[in-house]
DONUZA-852716 format. One record per residue (C-alpha): x, y, z; residue in one letter; residue number from 1. Coordinates in Angstrom, 2 decimals. Layout:
<atoms>
{X->X, Y->Y, Z->Z, rest->A, nr->NUM}
...
</atoms>
This chain:
<atoms>
{X->-9.37, Y->17.89, Z->-32.80, rest->M, nr->1}
{X->-7.43, Y->21.72, Z->-32.40, rest->T, nr->2}
{X->-8.33, Y->24.05, Z->-28.94, rest->L, nr->3}
{X->-11.52, Y->24.99, Z->-31.15, rest->N, nr->4}
{X->-13.51, Y->22.26, Z->-30.37, rest->N, nr->5}
{X->-13.33, Y->22.32, Z->-26.84, rest->F, nr->6}
{X->-15.05, Y->24.92, Z->-24.07, rest->E, nr->7}
{X->-12.48, Y->27.01, Z->-22.72, rest->L, nr->8}
{X->-12.79, Y->30.31, Z->-21.64, rest->N, nr->9}
{X->-10.28, Y->33.31, Z->-22.42, rest->E, nr->10}
{X->-8.77, Y->33.41, Z->-18.99, rest->S, nr->11}
{X->-8.05, Y->29.62, Z->-19.24, rest->M, nr->12}
{X->-6.52, Y->30.29, Z->-22.75, rest->L, nr->13}
{X->-4.30, Y->32.86, Z->-21.79, rest->A, nr->14}
{X->-2.64, Y->30.17, Z->-19.14, rest->L, nr->15}
{X->-1.69, Y->28.01, Z->-22.45, rest->K, nr->16}
{X->2.12, Y->29.44, Z->-22.47, rest->K, nr->17}
{X->2.20, Y->29.14, Z->-18.63, rest->F, nr->18}
{X->1.16, Y->25.43, Z->-18.47, rest->S, nr->19}
{X->3.27, Y->24.36, Z->-21.62, rest->I, nr->20}
{X->6.41, Y->26.07, Z->-19.76, rest->T, nr->21}
{X->5.69, Y->24.63, Z->-16.18, rest->T, nr->22}
{X->5.33, Y->20.94, Z->-17.59, rest->R, nr->23}
{X->8.62, Y->21.77, Z->-19.36, rest->R, nr->24}
{X->10.67, Y->22.36, Z->-15.90, rest->E, nr->25}
{X->8.90, Y->19.89, Z->-14.41, rest->L, nr->26}
{X->9.79, Y->17.21, Z->-17.01, rest->H, nr->27}
{X->13.85, Y->18.14, Z->-16.73, rest->K, nr->28}
{X->14.12, Y->17.20, Z->-12.80, rest->I, nr->29}
{X->12.04, Y->14.09, Z->-12.48, rest->P, nr->30}
{X->13.00, Y->12.12, Z->-9.09, rest->E, nr->31}
{X->12.17, Y->8.99, Z->-7.58, rest->L, nr->32}
{X->9.61, Y->8.48, Z->-5.39, rest->S, nr->33}
{X->10.26, Y->9.92, Z->-1.57, rest->G, nr->34}
{X->12.83, Y->11.91, Z->-3.45, rest->E, nr->35}
{X->10.84, Y->14.67, Z->-4.78, rest->E, nr->36}
{X->12.59, Y->17.43, Z->-3.33, rest->V, nr->37}
{X->13.11, Y->20.03, Z->-6.15, rest->K, nr->38}
{X->9.75, Y->19.10, Z->-7.29, rest->T, nr->39}
{X->8.25, Y->19.64, Z->-4.21, rest->S, nr->40}
{X->9.89, Y->22.76, Z->-4.17, rest->K, nr->41}
{X->9.29, Y->24.02, Z->-6.92, rest->M, nr->42}
{X->5.00, Y->23.53, Z->-7.21, rest->C, nr->43}
{X->5.30, Y->25.20, Z->-3.71, rest->R, nr->44}
{X->6.95, Y->28.42, Z->-4.83, rest->E, nr->45}
{X->4.31, Y->28.59, Z->-7.39, rest->I, nr->46}
{X->1.45, Y->28.40, Z->-4.92, rest->L, nr->47}
{X->2.44, Y->30.40, Z->-2.59, rest->H, nr->48}
{X->2.81, Y->33.19, Z->-4.94, rest->A, nr->49}
{X->-0.18, Y->33.08, Z->-6.06, rest->A, nr->50}
{X->-2.25, Y->33.28, Z->-2.57, rest->G, nr->51}
{X->-2.59, Y->29.63, Z->-1.51, rest->Y, nr->52}
{X->-1.89, Y->28.26, Z->2.56, rest->S, nr->53}
{X->0.90, Y->25.66, Z->2.14, rest->I, nr->54}
{X->0.65, Y->22.98, Z->4.75, rest->T, nr->55}
{X->4.18, Y->20.93, Z->4.10, rest->G, nr->56}
{X->5.69, Y->18.53, Z->6.60, rest->F, nr->57}
{X->9.19, Y->17.47, Z->7.31, rest->D, nr->58}
{X->8.73, Y->13.78, Z->7.07, rest->S, nr->59}
{X->8.14, Y->13.76, Z->3.47, rest->C, nr->60}
{X->8.35, Y->15.72, Z->0.16, rest->T, nr->61}
{X->4.26, Y->15.94, Z->-0.19, rest->G, nr->62}
{X->2.23, Y->19.14, Z->0.56, rest->F, nr->63}
{X->-1.40, Y->20.54, Z->0.51, rest->Y, nr->64}
{X->-2.29, Y->24.00, Z->-0.79, rest->A, nr->65}
{X->-5.82, Y->25.84, Z->0.29, rest->D, nr->66}
{X->-7.62, Y->28.57, Z->-1.63, rest->L, nr->67}
{X->-10.41, Y->29.30, Z->1.14, rest->I, nr->68}
{X->-12.89, Y->31.62, Z->-0.49, rest->V, nr->69}
{X->-15.59, Y->31.32, Z->1.94, rest->D, nr->70}
{X->-15.14, Y->29.63, Z->5.17, rest->P, nr->71}
{X->-19.40, Y->28.30, Z->4.91, rest->A, nr->72}
{X->-18.32, Y->26.36, Z->1.90, rest->F, nr->73}
{X->-17.51, Y->22.38, Z->1.44, rest->T, nr->74}
{X->-13.62, Y->21.99, Z->0.49, rest->T, nr->75}
{X->-13.03, Y->19.90, Z->-2.42, rest->I, nr->76}
{X->-9.24, Y->18.00, Z->-2.89, rest->A, nr->77}
{X->-7.56, Y->17.46, Z->-5.64, rest->W, nr->78}
{X->-4.44, Y->15.19, Z->-6.26, rest->R, nr->79}
{X->-1.67, Y->15.30, Z->-8.13, rest->C, nr->80}
{X->1.33, Y->12.86, Z->-7.94, rest->D, nr->81}
{X->4.73, Y->14.12, Z->-8.38, rest->M, nr->82}
{X->7.17, Y->10.94, Z->-8.89, rest->D, nr->83}
{X->9.05, Y->9.82, Z->-11.63, rest->A, nr->84}
{X->10.68, Y->6.45, Z->-13.10, rest->L, nr->85}
{X->13.74, Y->5.23, Z->-12.70, rest->E, nr->86}
{X->13.85, Y->5.38, Z->-16.68, rest->M, nr->87}
{X->16.49, Y->6.59, Z->-18.90, rest->V, nr->88}
{X->14.40, Y->9.89, Z->-20.94, rest->D, nr->89}
{X->14.56, Y->9.18, Z->-24.57, rest->L, nr->90}
{X->12.79, Y->11.74, Z->-25.76, rest->T, nr->91}
{X->15.85, Y->13.58, Z->-27.02, rest->N, nr->92}
{X->14.61, Y->17.22, Z->-26.96, rest->N, nr->93}
{X->15.58, Y->20.59, Z->-25.52, rest->Q, nr->94}
{X->13.52, Y->19.72, Z->-21.85, rest->Y, nr->95}
{X->14.29, Y->16.09, Z->-21.23, rest->S, nr->96}
{X->15.71, Y->14.93, Z->-18.33, rest->S, nr->97}
{X->18.85, Y->16.61, Z->-16.28, rest->N, nr->98}
{X->18.33, Y->13.86, Z->-13.84, rest->H, nr->99}
{X->20.38, Y->10.48, Z->-15.43, rest->D, nr->100}
{X->18.21, Y->7.19, Z->-15.12, rest->G, nr->101}
{X->14.95, Y->9.62, Z->-13.94, rest->R, nr->102}
{X->11.75, Y->10.52, Z->-16.42, rest->A, nr->103}
{X->8.41, Y->11.35, Z->-16.59, rest->H, nr->104}
{X->7.67, Y->8.43, Z->-18.22, rest->N, nr->105}
{X->4.06, Y->8.05, Z->-16.64, rest->C, nr->106}
{X->3.36, Y->11.68, Z->-16.74, rest->G, nr->107}
{X->3.38, Y->13.02, Z->-13.13, rest->H, nr->108}
{X->4.67, Y->16.25, Z->-15.20, rest->D, nr->109}
{X->1.69, Y->16.83, Z->-16.84, rest->T, nr->110}
{X->-0.52, Y->16.16, Z->-13.72, rest->H, nr->111}
{X->1.21, Y->18.65, Z->-11.38, rest->M, nr->112}
{X->1.43, Y->21.28, Z->-14.76, rest->A, nr->113}
{X->-2.91, Y->20.61, Z->-15.26, rest->I, nr->114}
{X->-3.07, Y->21.10, Z->-11.32, rest->S, nr->115}
{X->-0.64, Y->24.28, Z->-10.99, rest->L, nr->116}
{X->-2.90, Y->25.76, Z->-14.18, rest->T, nr->117}
{X->-5.99, Y->25.27, Z->-12.40, rest->A, nr->118}
{X->-4.59, Y->26.56, Z->-8.92, rest->A, nr->119}
{X->-3.11, Y->29.98, Z->-11.42, rest->M, nr->120}
{X->-6.84, Y->30.43, Z->-12.50, rest->Y, nr->121}
{X->-8.40, Y->29.61, Z->-9.72, rest->L, nr->122}
{X->-6.16, Y->32.27, Z->-7.55, rest->S, nr->123}
{X->-7.12, Y->35.00, Z->-10.21, rest->E, nr->124}
{X->-10.73, Y->34.00, Z->-10.53, rest->N, nr->125}
{X->-12.52, Y->33.27, Z->-7.33, rest->K, nr->126}
{X->-15.56, Y->34.79, Z->-7.67, rest->S, nr->127}
{X->-16.13, Y->31.85, Z->-9.61, rest->E, nr->128}
{X->-15.70, Y->29.47, Z->-6.97, rest->M, nr->129}
{X->-18.49, Y->27.50, Z->-5.25, rest->K, nr->130}
{X->-15.84, Y->25.66, Z->-2.91, rest->H, nr->131}
{X->-13.15, Y->26.31, Z->-1.49, rest->N, nr->132}
{X->-9.91, Y->23.63, Z->-3.03, rest->I, nr->133}
{X->-7.15, Y->22.26, Z->-1.34, rest->R, nr->134}
{X->-4.85, Y->20.64, Z->-4.21, rest->F, nr->135}
{X->-2.60, Y->17.60, Z->-2.69, rest->I, nr->136}
{X->0.69, Y->17.48, Z->-4.05, rest->F, nr->137}
{X->1.20, Y->13.74, Z->-3.26, rest->Q, nr->138}
{X->4.71, Y->11.70, Z->-3.30, rest->M, nr->139}
{X->5.70, Y->8.24, Z->-4.07, rest->A, nr->140}
{X->2.62, Y->7.03, Z->-6.03, rest->E, nr->141}
{X->4.83, Y->4.68, Z->-8.41, rest->E, nr->142}
{X->6.66, Y->2.49, Z->-5.76, rest->D, nr->143}
{X->4.87, Y->0.68, Z->-3.63, rest->M, nr->144}
{X->7.92, Y->0.34, Z->-1.46, rest->R, nr->145}
{X->7.46, Y->3.82, Z->-0.10, rest->V, nr->146}
{X->4.87, Y->5.54, Z->1.68, rest->P, nr->147}
{X->2.80, Y->8.12, Z->-0.32, rest->G, nr->148}
{X->-1.00, Y->8.39, Z->-0.33, rest->A, nr->149}
{X->-1.09, Y->6.76, Z->2.86, rest->N, nr->150}
{X->1.38, Y->8.77, Z->4.02, rest->K, nr->151}
{X->-0.41, Y->12.11, Z->3.04, rest->M, nr->152}
{X->-3.73, Y->10.72, Z->4.81, rest->V, nr->153}
{X->-1.86, Y->10.03, Z->7.84, rest->E, nr->154}
{X->-0.46, Y->13.73, Z->7.85, rest->L, nr->155}
{X->-4.51, Y->14.83, Z->7.62, rest->G, nr->156}
{X->-4.48, Y->15.95, Z->3.96, rest->C, nr->157}
{X->-8.04, Y->14.48, Z->4.20, rest->M, nr->158}
{X->-9.52, Y->16.79, Z->7.14, rest->N, nr->159}
{X->-12.00, Y->18.91, Z->6.37, rest->G, nr->160}
{X->-12.35, Y->17.26, Z->2.76, rest->V, nr->161}
{X->-15.58, Y->16.66, Z->1.42, rest->S, nr->162}
{X->-14.99, Y->15.34, Z->-1.67, rest->E, nr->163}
{X->-11.54, Y->14.36, Z->-3.28, rest->V, nr->164}
{X->-10.96, Y->14.09, Z->-7.09, rest->Y, nr->165}
{X->-7.87, Y->12.75, Z->-9.47, rest->A, nr->166}
{X->-7.18, Y->12.49, Z->-13.30, rest->L, nr->167}
{X->-4.10, Y->10.53, Z->-15.12, rest->H, nr->168}
{X->-3.29, Y->11.46, Z->-18.75, rest->N, nr->169}
{X->-3.39, Y->9.01, Z->-21.05, rest->D, nr->170}
{X->-1.19, Y->9.08, Z->-24.18, rest->A, nr->171}
{X->-2.49, Y->6.36, Z->-25.83, rest->A, nr->172}
{X->-6.34, Y->8.57, Z->-25.97, rest->L, nr->173}
{X->-6.35, Y->11.18, Z->-27.80, rest->E, nr->174}
{X->-5.78, Y->14.48, Z->-26.31, rest->C, nr->175}
{X->-9.06, Y->15.84, Z->-24.68, rest->G, nr->176}
{X->-10.81, Y->12.21, Z->-24.29, rest->T, nr->177}
{X->-12.31, Y->11.88, Z->-20.69, rest->V, nr->178}
{X->-12.94, Y->7.84, Z->-19.66, rest->N, nr->179}
{X->-14.60, Y->7.58, Z->-16.93, rest->V, nr->180}
{X->-17.17, Y->5.03, Z->-14.97, rest->N, nr->181}
{X->-19.30, Y->4.92, Z->-11.98, rest->V, nr->182}
{X->-18.03, Y->2.22, Z->-9.69, rest->G, nr->183}
{X->-14.59, Y->0.70, Z->-9.84, rest->I, nr->184}
{X->-11.99, Y->2.32, Z->-11.53, rest->M, nr->185}
{X->-9.02, Y->0.80, Z->-11.06, rest->S, nr->186}
{X->-8.01, Y->-2.69, Z->-9.67, rest->S, nr->187}
{X->-7.52, Y->-4.37, Z->-6.23, rest->F, nr->188}
{X->-3.50, Y->-3.94, Z->-6.97, rest->G, nr->189}
{X->-0.81, Y->-6.09, Z->-4.78, rest->Y, nr->190}
{X->2.53, Y->-6.63, Z->-5.37, rest->A, nr->191}
{X->4.02, Y->-9.97, Z->-3.71, rest->W, nr->192}
{X->7.11, Y->-11.27, Z->-2.34, rest->T, nr->193}
{X->7.47, Y->-14.71, Z->-1.69, rest->L, nr->194}
{X->10.48, Y->-16.23, Z->0.13, rest->N, nr->195}
{X->11.18, Y->-20.11, Z->0.26, rest->I, nr->196}
{X->14.04, Y->-22.02, Z->2.13, rest->K, nr->197}
{X->14.54, Y->-25.65, Z->1.66, rest->G, nr->198}
{X->17.68, Y->-27.39, Z->2.15, rest->V, nr->199}
{X->20.58, Y->-27.67, Z->-0.56, rest->S, nr->200}
{X->22.43, Y->-31.22, Z->-1.91, rest->A, nr->201}
{X->24.59, Y->-32.29, Z->-3.91, rest->H, nr->202}
{X->23.14, Y->-32.27, Z->-7.40, rest->G, nr->203}
{X->23.82, Y->-36.16, Z->-7.14, rest->S, nr->204}
{X->21.60, Y->-37.06, Z->-4.34, rest->T, nr->205}
{X->18.84, Y->-34.11, Z->-4.62, rest->P, nr->206}
{X->16.72, Y->-36.72, Z->-2.45, rest->H, nr->207}
{X->18.85, Y->-35.72, Z->0.65, rest->K, nr->208}
{X->17.65, Y->-31.73, Z->0.41, rest->G, nr->209}
{X->14.61, Y->-29.87, Z->0.03, rest->L, nr->210}
{X->14.13, Y->-28.06, Z->-3.75, rest->D, nr->211}
{X->13.53, Y->-24.44, Z->-3.34, rest->A, nr->212}
{X->13.31, Y->-23.95, Z->-6.75, rest->I, nr->213}
{X->11.10, Y->-26.70, Z->-7.45, rest->R, nr->214}
{X->8.47, Y->-25.47, Z->-5.03, rest->E, nr->215}
{X->8.53, Y->-22.44, Z->-5.79, rest->G, nr->216}
{X->7.21, Y->-23.35, Z->-9.39, rest->A, nr->217}
{X->4.67, Y->-25.21, Z->-7.83, rest->R, nr->218}
{X->3.29, Y->-22.73, Z->-5.65, rest->I, nr->219}
{X->3.41, Y->-20.29, Z->-8.69, rest->V, nr->220}
{X->1.58, Y->-23.18, Z->-11.26, rest->A, nr->221}
{X->-0.98, Y->-23.88, Z->-8.82, rest->D, nr->222}
{X->-2.06, Y->-20.21, Z->-8.92, rest->M, nr->223}
{X->-3.27, Y->-20.26, Z->-12.38, rest->D, nr->224}
{X->-5.23, Y->-23.20, Z->-10.99, rest->Y, nr->225}
{X->-6.95, Y->-21.23, Z->-8.62, rest->I, nr->226}
{X->-7.74, Y->-18.93, Z->-10.98, rest->I, nr->227}
{X->-8.99, Y->-21.37, Z->-12.93, rest->A, nr->228}
{X->-11.26, Y->-22.90, Z->-10.39, rest->K, nr->229}
{X->-11.84, Y->-20.85, Z->-7.15, rest->Q, nr->230}
{X->-12.65, Y->-17.41, Z->-8.86, rest->T, nr->231}
{X->-16.10, Y->-16.29, Z->-10.57, rest->S, nr->232}
{X->-15.46, Y->-16.27, Z->-14.47, rest->P, nr->233}
{X->-17.27, Y->-12.96, Z->-14.35, rest->F, nr->234}
{X->-14.80, Y->-11.42, Z->-11.94, rest->C, nr->235}
{X->-11.51, Y->-10.72, Z->-13.53, rest->P, nr->236}
{X->-8.68, Y->-12.07, Z->-11.36, rest->A, nr->237}
{X->-5.20, Y->-11.57, Z->-13.10, rest->V, nr->238}
{X->-2.04, Y->-13.14, Z->-11.13, rest->F, nr->239}
{X->1.64, Y->-12.72, Z->-12.85, rest->V, nr->240}
{X->5.46, Y->-13.80, Z->-11.45, rest->C, nr->241}
{X->7.69, Y->-11.69, Z->-13.05, rest->G, nr->242}
{X->10.74, Y->-12.55, Z->-10.64, rest->M, nr->243}
{X->12.31, Y->-15.86, Z->-9.77, rest->F, nr->244}
{X->15.12, Y->-16.32, Z->-8.44, rest->N, nr->245}
{X->17.11, Y->-18.94, Z->-6.66, rest->G, nr->246}
{X->20.00, Y->-21.34, Z->-5.90, rest->G, nr->247}
{X->23.60, Y->-20.46, Z->-6.65, rest->T, nr->248}
{X->25.50, Y->-23.29, Z->-8.91, rest->I, nr->249}
{X->24.47, Y->-25.70, Z->-11.21, rest->P, nr->250}
{X->24.81, Y->-29.14, Z->-9.60, rest->N, nr->251}
{X->23.49, Y->-28.36, Z->-6.25, rest->A, nr->252}
{X->19.82, Y->-28.36, Z->-5.26, rest->V, nr->253}
{X->18.97, Y->-25.08, Z->-4.16, rest->A, nr->254}
{X->17.81, Y->-23.92, Z->-0.63, rest->A, nr->255}
{X->16.56, Y->-20.98, Z->-1.20, rest->N, nr->256}
{X->14.11, Y->-18.79, Z->-3.66, rest->V, nr->257}
{X->12.79, Y->-15.15, Z->-4.01, rest->Q, nr->258}
{X->9.71, Y->-14.75, Z->-6.13, rest->A, nr->259}
{X->7.98, Y->-11.82, Z->-6.60, rest->R, nr->260}
{X->5.19, Y->-10.49, Z->-8.74, rest->G, nr->261}
{X->1.29, Y->-9.12, Z->-8.79, rest->T, nr->262}
{X->-1.69, Y->-10.07, Z->-7.81, rest->I, nr->263}
{X->-4.80, Y->-8.13, Z->-9.34, rest->R, nr->264}
{X->-8.69, Y->-8.03, Z->-9.05, rest->S, nr->265}
{X->-11.92, Y->-5.85, Z->-9.53, rest->M, nr->266}
{X->-14.10, Y->-6.77, Z->-6.55, rest->D, nr->267}
{X->-13.34, Y->-7.57, Z->-3.02, rest->E, nr->268}
{X->-14.08, Y->-11.04, Z->-2.85, rest->E, nr->269}
{X->-11.52, Y->-12.16, Z->-5.58, rest->T, nr->270}
{X->-9.02, Y->-10.10, Z->-3.93, rest->N, nr->271}
{X->-9.49, Y->-12.06, Z->-0.53, rest->T, nr->272}
{X->-9.66, Y->-15.28, Z->-2.73, rest->I, nr->273}
{X->-6.27, Y->-14.78, Z->-4.74, rest->L, nr->274}
{X->-4.31, Y->-13.69, Z->-1.46, rest->Q, nr->275}
{X->-5.77, Y->-16.44, Z->0.51, rest->S, nr->276}
{X->-5.04, Y->-19.26, Z->-1.55, rest->S, nr->277}
{X->-1.45, Y->-17.99, Z->-2.25, rest->F, nr->278}
{X->-0.99, Y->-18.25, Z->1.37, rest->R, nr->279}
{X->-2.88, Y->-21.47, Z->1.61, rest->S, nr->280}
{X->-0.42, Y->-22.74, Z->-0.91, rest->L, nr->281}
{X->2.83, Y->-21.89, Z->0.92, rest->S, nr->282}
{X->1.62, Y->-23.44, Z->3.97, rest->E, nr->283}
{X->1.77, Y->-26.73, Z->2.12, rest->Q, nr->284}
{X->4.94, Y->-26.06, Z->1.53, rest->S, nr->285}
{X->5.53, Y->-25.97, Z->5.14, rest->E, nr->286}
{X->4.18, Y->-29.30, Z->5.82, rest->I, nr->287}
{X->6.96, Y->-30.53, Z->3.25, rest->R, nr->288}
{X->9.39, Y->-29.31, Z->5.55, rest->G, nr->289}
{X->9.97, Y->-25.59, Z->4.02, rest->Y, nr->290}
{X->9.91, Y->-22.12, Z->5.31, rest->E, nr->291}
{X->8.18, Y->-19.55, Z->3.76, rest->T, nr->292}
{X->7.06, Y->-15.99, Z->4.11, rest->S, nr->293}
{X->4.79, Y->-13.84, Z->1.18, rest->I, nr->294}
{X->4.60, Y->-10.06, Z->2.16, rest->D, nr->295}
{X->1.65, Y->-8.33, Z->0.26, rest->Y, nr->296}
{X->2.21, Y->-4.00, Z->-0.54, rest->I, nr->297}
{X->-0.42, Y->-2.84, Z->-2.35, rest->G, nr->298}
{X->-3.84, Y->-0.84, Z->-2.59, rest->Y, nr->299}
{X->-7.74, Y->-1.24, Z->-3.36, rest->P, nr->300}
{X->-9.67, Y->-0.17, Z->-5.76, rest->A, nr->301}
{X->-10.24, Y->3.28, Z->-6.96, rest->V, nr->302}
{X->-14.06, Y->2.84, Z->-6.36, rest->I, nr->303}
{X->-15.64, Y->5.95, Z->-8.18, rest->N, nr->304}
{X->-18.64, Y->7.44, Z->-6.37, rest->H, nr->305}
{X->-22.05, Y->8.00, Z->-7.69, rest->P, nr->306}
{X->-22.11, Y->11.91, Z->-7.05, rest->D, nr->307}
{X->-18.25, Y->12.29, Z->-7.74, rest->A, nr->308}
{X->-18.89, Y->10.49, Z->-10.92, rest->Y, nr->309}
{X->-21.85, Y->12.75, Z->-11.74, rest->K, nr->310}
{X->-19.85, Y->16.13, Z->-11.35, rest->R, nr->311}
{X->-16.81, Y->15.00, Z->-13.04, rest->V, nr->312}
{X->-19.27, Y->14.27, Z->-15.80, rest->V, nr->313}
{X->-20.57, Y->17.48, Z->-15.78, rest->Q, nr->314}
{X->-17.44, Y->18.76, Z->-15.70, rest->A, nr->315}
{X->-16.07, Y->17.17, Z->-18.65, rest->A, nr->316}
{X->-19.22, Y->17.53, Z->-20.43, rest->S, nr->317}
{X->-18.49, Y->21.34, Z->-20.16, rest->E, nr->318}
{X->-15.33, Y->21.34, Z->-21.68, rest->T, nr->319}
{X->-14.80, Y->18.42, Z->-24.05, rest->V, nr->320}
{X->-16.74, Y->17.61, Z->-27.05, rest->P, nr->321}
{X->-19.71, Y->14.61, Z->-26.36, rest->S, nr->322}
{X->-18.09, Y->12.10, Z->-28.78, rest->E, nr->323}
{X->-14.64, Y->12.66, Z->-26.53, rest->L, nr->324}
{X->-16.67, Y->11.78, Z->-23.40, rest->L, nr->325}
{X->-16.51, Y->8.36, Z->-22.52, rest->N, nr->326}
{X->-19.13, Y->8.22, Z->-19.58, rest->I, nr->327}
{X->-18.98, Y->4.22, Z->-19.20, rest->D, nr->328}
{X->-15.19, Y->3.42, Z->-20.25, rest->A, nr->329}
{X->-14.56, Y->0.79, Z->-17.69, rest->G, nr->330}
{X->-11.92, Y->-0.19, Z->-15.20, rest->P, nr->331}
{X->-8.24, Y->-0.10, Z->-15.65, rest->M, nr->332}
{X->-5.86, Y->-3.23, Z->-14.52, rest->T, nr->333}
{X->-3.96, Y->-0.95, Z->-12.90, rest->G, nr->334}
{X->-4.00, Y->0.28, Z->-9.49, rest->S, nr->335}
{X->-3.72, Y->3.39, Z->-7.71, rest->E, nr->336}
{X->-3.27, Y->4.44, Z->-3.96, rest->D, nr->337}
{X->-5.52, Y->7.07, Z->-4.58, rest->F, nr->338}
{X->-8.01, Y->5.21, Z->-3.46, rest->S, nr->339}
{X->-6.95, Y->5.61, Z->0.27, rest->L, nr->340}
{X->-8.08, Y->8.90, Z->-0.29, rest->M, nr->341}
{X->-10.79, Y->8.41, Z->-1.44, rest->V, nr->342}
{X->-11.82, Y->5.91, Z->1.37, rest->N, nr->343}
{X->-10.02, Y->8.84, Z->3.94, rest->A, nr->344}
{X->-13.04, Y->10.94, Z->2.61, rest->C, nr->345}
{X->-16.42, Y->11.24, Z->4.55, rest->E, nr->346}
{X->-18.77, Y->9.15, Z->2.86, rest->G, nr->347}
{X->-15.89, Y->8.21, Z->0.52, rest->K, nr->348}
{X->-17.04, Y->10.46, Z->-2.41, rest->V, nr->349}
{X->-14.56, Y->10.50, Z->-4.53, rest->G, nr->350}
{X->-13.77, Y->9.95, Z->-8.39, rest->A, nr->351}
{X->-10.85, Y->9.46, Z->-10.64, rest->M, nr->352}
{X->-10.73, Y->9.73, Z->-14.34, rest->F, nr->353}
{X->-8.84, Y->9.47, Z->-17.07, rest->F, nr->354}
{X->-7.59, Y->12.21, Z->-19.85, rest->L, nr->355}
{X->-6.37, Y->11.77, Z->-23.22, rest->G, nr->356}
{X->-2.95, Y->13.16, Z->-24.21, rest->S, nr->357}
{X->-2.59, Y->11.69, Z->-27.13, rest->G, nr->358}
{X->-2.30, Y->12.59, Z->-31.04, rest->N, nr->359}
{X->-2.05, Y->10.67, Z->-33.49, rest->K, nr->360}
{X->-1.35, Y->13.27, Z->-36.36, rest->E, nr->361}
{X->1.45, Y->14.09, Z->-34.24, rest->K, nr->362}
{X->2.96, Y->10.40, Z->-33.69, rest->G, nr->363}
{X->1.42, Y->10.86, Z->-30.27, rest->I, nr->364}
{X->0.51, Y->7.11, Z->-29.22, rest->N, nr->365}
{X->2.36, Y->5.39, Z->-26.46, rest->N, nr->366}
{X->1.20, Y->3.70, Z->-23.16, rest->Y, nr->367}
{X->1.84, Y->4.93, Z->-20.00, rest->L, nr->368}
{X->5.97, Y->4.08, Z->-19.03, rest->H, nr->369}
{X->6.56, Y->3.61, Z->-22.62, rest->S, nr->370}
{X->10.28, Y->5.20, Z->-23.46, rest->N, nr->371}
{X->10.27, Y->7.76, Z->-25.48, rest->P, nr->372}
{X->6.84, Y->9.35, Z->-23.61, rest->Y, nr->373}
{X->5.51, Y->12.23, Z->-25.47, rest->F, nr->374}
{X->1.98, Y->14.23, Z->-24.39, rest->V, nr->375}
{X->0.09, Y->16.56, Z->-26.30, rest->D, nr->376}
{X->0.55, Y->19.55, Z->-24.63, rest->E, nr->377}
{X->-2.85, Y->20.84, Z->-25.36, rest->D, nr->378}
{X->-4.67, Y->18.15, Z->-22.49, rest->C, nr->379}
{X->-2.48, Y->20.83, Z->-20.02, rest->L, nr->380}
{X->-5.52, Y->23.57, Z->-20.22, rest->I, nr->381}
{X->-8.06, Y->21.16, Z->-20.90, rest->I, nr->382}
{X->-7.70, Y->19.25, Z->-17.67, rest->G, nr->383}
{X->-7.33, Y->22.38, Z->-15.81, rest->A, nr->384}
{X->-10.76, Y->23.48, Z->-17.14, rest->Q, nr->385}
{X->-11.98, Y->20.67, Z->-16.29, rest->I, nr->386}
{X->-10.75, Y->21.00, Z->-12.67, rest->V, nr->387}
{X->-11.93, Y->24.71, Z->-12.82, rest->V, nr->388}
{X->-15.66, Y->23.75, Z->-13.70, rest->N, nr->389}
{X->-15.88, Y->21.06, Z->-10.65, rest->L, nr->390}
{X->-15.39, Y->23.80, Z->-8.23, rest->V, nr->391}
{X->-17.31, Y->26.23, Z->-10.01, rest->S, nr->392}
{X->-21.18, Y->24.50, Z->-9.15, rest->H, nr->393}
</atoms>
């Protein structure tokens, strides 16, 4: 499809060059979670020049920008993330990353360009707005170890906000496709770290030690049993161990092991079962004489509020062809700290959707975090038009 298949007004089409140039400039300067100094500065300068009131913070790179057209209006917030991934950029074109080992392979440069394009449009067409708008530029969405949405909420980004929205691009979907559903939109997702301390012993006398590797393997393997026998077969649950490190030499019982992985589920009860069962398995190790600890870092699910879902469907239906609008698309198994902003909004009125940024005819059909990561830049003004529609009703 071309842009002719979408409902885009002339003022939005006039911003196409701005949207593409902005996205490419941001693509050149990817920065890791919590380090988005250049990125934040560029976005703030664009918004300030467009007449937005900027609220920044000394303690982080995140900020928010308000456009108040009428104090009597409610305020809708739009969140976009700014950080990049620790990957080499293999796009190999004139706007590839200038920062070695850093790349926007999740498309957050796309999110920022969409947001800035919508912000530019709204600043020039205030008469169309039925709500005030707050653009939240969030740091550190990618790295759970660095405060992101939780820090922004703590600093007041949701104060005075009645509804909050966000999108995520997906180059595996055709450009302009909108996937959304009511209720669960992303998983309860938690990264875990398991530490086990046993007792070292010579390989010829293993009975004199406590084998941390074997004990760690038992715990990890038993989690498959937990999923099979203690969680509902109607409620998806995923346990992954992606790292397992222990031991120092081949002919000795390992005294220490650290394993790391993730837990994901689609409902709170299953999430509780997974986390509590994992702890219970490690406590069994303590009975055997081991010292264990488990740490979790993660986010609750994004739950699309029915009212916010309806608003997204309306805004999208006014822009994209009906065949590209999937209103019962189902949730993703990934997790998103945007959930923390939704939960901080009064009444939890918020929603997230996915916007297709791929184009098979152009050879753009890559998954998030793949390398190289390309997008069809037509998605930029399509996404921006949906944002504009959200605050125009």
